[in-house]
N, C-alpha and C positions, 0 to 999 in steps of 0.2 A: 945618238945614245935618249934623250930626249923623248924625241918622235916616234923611238919603239916602246918605248915604258908608255908614253899615252896610250898606243894603240892597244896594249897588251892590257889595261885596266878597260881599254871599251870592250874589247873582245870578252872580258870578266863578267865585265857590267850588263852585258845582250845576254850570256849567258843564266844569272840567277833566275831563280822560280820568282813569279809573283809574292808581293806581301801577302798574307793570310791572316786573318783576327783570330783574336784568341779565343777558344771554346765557346765561351761565357755570352760574347757579344754576337759571335754566331746564333747563338739560340734565340737572344734576347730580337736579334734582327727578322728570325724566321717566326715569332710570337708576332710584329705585328700587324694591326687589324685588316683585314682585307677588304675591298670595296662592299660586302656585302653587311658590314659594322658588326662582324662576329668576332672572336678570337677560344681558340680552343680551349673548351673547358670551362672558357668564361661568358658572358656577355657584357657588347658594348654598345651602346646608345647612339646611335650616329644622328648627324641633324635631318636625313632622311626619314627616321623615324618618327622624330618630335614634332615634322610638320605632318607626317600620318595620323599622328594622334589628334593634333589641334583640325583638321578635317573631319576628324571622326566625332568630334567634341563639337565642333559647330554645326555637325547633320545634327546629333540629337538635341542642341537646344533648338533647332527646327522645327525638330519633332514634338518636342514636348508642347509648343507653342501650339501646334496643331490638336495633338493631346485635348488640349486645353479649351479649343474653339469645339471640337466634339463633344464632351462633354456638357459647356454650355450649349449645344444646337440638341442633346439630348435633353438638356433640363428643358430648353422651351419647350420642345415636346410635351412634355411631361404635363406643363403646366398647359397649354394648347388642348390635353385632352380633359384634362382635369375642366378646363372652361367649357368646353365644348359638351359634356356630360352636364353640367351646372344650367346651361342655356336650355338642352333639351328638357331636363328635370322641369324648370319653370315656365314652358309654354305648355306642359301636360296640368301643370297646377295654377294655371293663371286665371284669373276671371273670363278673359272672353271664351275662355272653352266654357266655363258654365251657361256662357250665354247665347248657346248656338242648340243646334236642332242634334239629338242623338245620334242620327244616321251621321251628320256631319261630324261628329265629337268624337266616333269611333274610327272613321274612316283616319282623323289626322291624328289620333293612337297610334293605329297604325303605323301611318307615316314615321311618327316619333320614336316608337319601340324601333323599326328596322333601323334608323339612325342611329341609336343607343348604341343596337347590335354590333352595326359598323364601326362604332366608336373603340367598343371594346374589343374589338378583334386586335387591335393596334396594343401591343405590347410594349412597352418603354421602362427600361429601369433602369438609372442609376445610383449605383451603391457609395453609400458615404464613407469614407475612413476612419473609423472613431478610435478611442482610447478606451479606455474602464470608464473615466470619470465623464467622458462624453456621453457615451451611451448611458449609464447613469443620469444624468442631465435630461437627456432626452426621455428615458421612460417618466420620470417626473413631472417635467411639462407638459407629457404627453395625458399623466395620469390629472394632472390639476385642470385641463382644458374638456377631460371626460366627465369629471363631476360636473361642471355647468352645465354641460350638453344634455347629461342625465335628466337634470331638475327644468329643462326648460320649460315642459309643460305644466308642471306646478308651479313656476310663478315667471312668467315673459319678462316682464320688463326686468326684476332683479336680475336675472340670467345675462339678460343684454348691458345692464351697467355693469358686471363684472368683466364681459366679454370685453366690453370696452377699457377696463384697467388692465385687464391681461395686453389688451394690444397695442395702449399706451406705453407698456413696456419695453412694446418691441421696436416701437420706432422714434427714430432720430429726430422728429415731427414735436413741435408743441405741442403735448395731449391737452384735449378739451377739456379733460374730466382728470382723474386720481390714478394714480397710478399703482400697481400690484407691485412693492419693493422684493417681495418675497419671490414671486415668479421673476421679476426681471433678472434676480441675481441667480436663478435657477437656469435662465434661457442666453445668459452670460457663458454659463458652462456649456453648452452645447458647441458642437461643430458648425462651422458658420454655416455650410450648406445645409443643413437641421433646420438653423433659426431663421432663415428664410423661408422654409416649410412651413414653419411655426406660424409666421406671420400673416403666410397666405392664406391657411386656413382658416386662421381668424377670422380676416378681411370675407373669406367666403361666409363663415357662421354670420358674422355682421350683417353683412348683403342678405340674408335668405331670413333672419330676423326681419329685416326692415320689409323685405314684402313680404312676409305674414303680418306685419302691423297693418300695413296698406291693405292687403286682403279680408282682414277683417274690421277695418275701418269701413272700408267698403259695404262689406256684409251688413254690417250696422245700418250703416247709413240706408242699404235697401229696407233693411226690416224697418225704418224708423217711418221709411218714406209710406212704406204699405200700411203700418200702422194708420199713420196719417188719412190713409187716402179712404180706410173704411170707418173713421171714425167720421168723416166729410160725410160718405154713403149713410150713416146714419142719422146724422145731423139734417 
């Protein structure tokens, strides 16, 4: 009898249907995220997506370095263009050009004009991003320099002193003379790239003034020599 009961229970157990979870638990299992990292009606951020975002950010960081290097190279080309034009101009207006034959001077001027024309065909422009205050400061600084430049012919020595005081306000080195405090406060309000351009412009103006003074001194020396020669002949 005991064996019969055990066999009957085993037979009944074999015929029982498998256990089914409640409907709510079945729905939760169906909503588990798949390998793609998405849910029905929801967005799931998987580890693979975080890695992908990190790689993209790293690529952008590398591109930012290349963009800055590209801008620096373009700024260097701008400076090189300014230097070339200044050098050609200085040659055309040098004292050596005044002490050669007219035919040679004409030929050299043709070559210089050709070189200047070819230099001007190269267009390099690096725009500086400024806010309203920086734009206003740049205009103010440019106006202060232009006012001195417009009076160069009236008083060359005074213009040089004033330009040197402006330049002293732009450099971190110990200035040789007084500093224009007002100009310094204006330049500080400019963008960094504009500050560098303002400094380069003042350097160019001072170099041109120095060359002009040398030319004037040499011319005066030549006039004095001619006068002394004339006086000697009269004696």
